[in-house]
C-alpha positions in Angstrom: 228.7 -80.2 89.9 230.7 -82.5 92.3 231.3 -81.5 95.6 234.7 -80.3 96.1 236.9 -82.4 98.7 237.9 -80.9 101.8 241.6 -80.7 102.7 243.3 -83.1 104.9 244.7 -81.6 108.6 248.0 -82.2 109.2 249.9 -80.6 112.4 252.6 -81.3 114.9 253.1 -80.6 118.3 256.8 -81.0 120.3 257.8 -81.3 124.0 261.1 -81.3 125.5 261.8 -83.5 128.6 264.9 -82.6 130.9 266.9 -84.8 132.7 266.1 -87.9 130.7 266.9 -89.4 127.9 264.7 -90.9 125.1 265.8 -94.8 126.0 264.5 -94.2 129.3 261.1 -92.6 128.1 260.8 -95.0 125.1 259.4 -98.1 127.6 256.6 -95.8 128.5 255.6 -94.6 125.2 255.8 -98.3 123.6 253.2 -99.5 125.9 250.2 -98.3 123.7 247.8 -99.2 126.6 249.3 -97.1 129.3 248.3 -93.8 127.9 245.7 -93.3 130.7 248.6 -92.9 133.1 250.7 -90.0 130.9 247.6 -88.0 129.1 245.9 -86.0 132.4 242.7 -86.0 129.8 242.5 -89.9 129.5 240.5 -91.8 132.3 241.1 -95.2 131.1 243.2 -97.2 128.2 243.2 -100.8 127.8 243.6 -103.5 125.5 240.4 -104.6 123.3 242.4 -107.0 120.9 245.5 -108.0 119.3 249.0 -108.4 120.9 251.0 -106.5 123.4 253.5 -104.3 121.2 252.5 -105.6 118.0 250.9 -103.7 115.3 247.4 -104.8 115.0 246.6 -104.0 118.7 243.6 -101.9 119.2 243.1 -100.3 122.7 240.2 -98.3 123.9 240.6 -94.9 125.4 237.9 -92.8 127.1 237.8 -89.5 129.0 234.9 -88.6 131.2 233.7 -85.0 131.9 234.2 -83.4 134.9 230.9 -81.4 135.7 228.4 -84.7 135.0 225.5 -82.5 136.1 226.1 -80.5 132.7 223.6 -81.8 130.3 225.3 -80.1 127.4 227.5 -82.5 124.7 230.7 -81.6 126.5 229.1 -83.5 129.5 229.2 -87.1 127.5 231.9 -89.5 128.2 234.2 -89.0 125.0 235.7 -92.5 123.7 237.8 -94.0 120.6 239.0 -97.4 119.8 242.7 -96.8 118.3 244.9 -99.6 116.7 248.6 -99.3 116.6 249.7 -99.6 112.8 253.3 -99.4 113.3 256.0 -99.5 116.1 259.6 -99.3 115.8 261.7 -99.4 118.9 264.8 -98.4 117.2 263.9 -95.4 115.6 261.4 -94.9 118.6 258.6 -94.6 116.8 254.8 -95.6 116.8 251.9 -95.1 114.3 248.2 -95.1 115.4 244.9 -94.8 113.7 241.5 -93.9 115.5 238.8 -96.3 114.3 235.3 -95.9 116.3 234.5 -93.1 118.0 232.1 -90.5 119.3 234.1 -87.3 118.8 233.1 -87.1 114.9 236.9 -88.4 113.8 236.2 -90.1 110.6 240.1 -90.4 109.8 243.2 -89.6 111.7 246.7 -90.9 111.9 248.8 -90.0 114.9 252.5 -90.8 114.6 254.5 -90.0 117.9 258.4 -90.0 118.1 261.2 -89.7 120.4 264.1 -87.8 119.6 267.5 -87.4 121.9 268.1 -83.9 122.4 272.4 -83.4 122.1 272.2 -79.9 123.2 270.7 -80.5 126.7 270.8 -83.8 128.8 266.9 -84.7 127.5 264.6 -85.7 124.7 261.6 -84.4 122.6 258.6 -85.9 122.1 257.1 -85.3 118.7 253.4 -85.9 117.9 252.2 -85.6 114.2 248.5 -86.2 112.6 246.9 -86.5 109.4 243.1 -86.4 109.8 239.7 -85.6 107.8 238.3 -82.3 109.1 236.3 -83.0 112.5 232.7 -81.8 112.9 232.2 -79.1 115.3 236.1 -78.3 115.7 238.3 -76.0 113.7 241.9 -77.4 112.6 243.3 -74.9 115.7 241.2 -76.3 118.3 242.4 -79.9 117.2 245.9 -78.5 117.2 245.6 -76.9 120.2 244.3 -80.1 122.1 247.3 -82.1 120.5 249.7 -79.4 122.2 248.1 -79.4 125.4 247.9 -83.3 125.9 251.5 -83.4 124.8 252.5 -81.2 127.5 250.8 -82.9 130.4 252.2 -86.1 129.2 255.6 -85.1 128.8 255.7 -83.3 132.4 253.8 -86.6 133.7 256.9 -88.8 132.0 259.6 -86.6 132.8 258.2 -86.7 137.0 257.7 -90.7 136.7 261.4 -90.9 135.1 263.2 -88.6 137.8 261.5 -90.3 140.9 262.8 -93.4 140.1 
């Protein structure tokens, strides 16, 4: 009897930014190796290979736990290499893939889009994913983490742009 294949996980989170338009946010988002400036849980994010702003660029992202005295699995530095698959400055969209990592991710494709919000002076970030189930996580865990991450990212970008 053949093993039954698990279904892919598919999810999406959105965050609204007030007082800034998509064209103002795009330069922050299109810099694929600057996510440590925007995402509260990432300590480092830098280019490993490829050309800045071009598909094929690979970045390294890592997050060090706050409590390094804890010997549990949660205390280890979490890291991954991510490859920029596509970037479109007209549609203000980028697609990336998680490569090597120590978080149990086998397959993950993420899409981040910026959309103007015509009802208010602002915009919206939409972050969607398609992934294989991740060992040790539920779909809800991954979705909640993505939503938390995106809300923090939106707040940091909004704050940075309103200061300028």
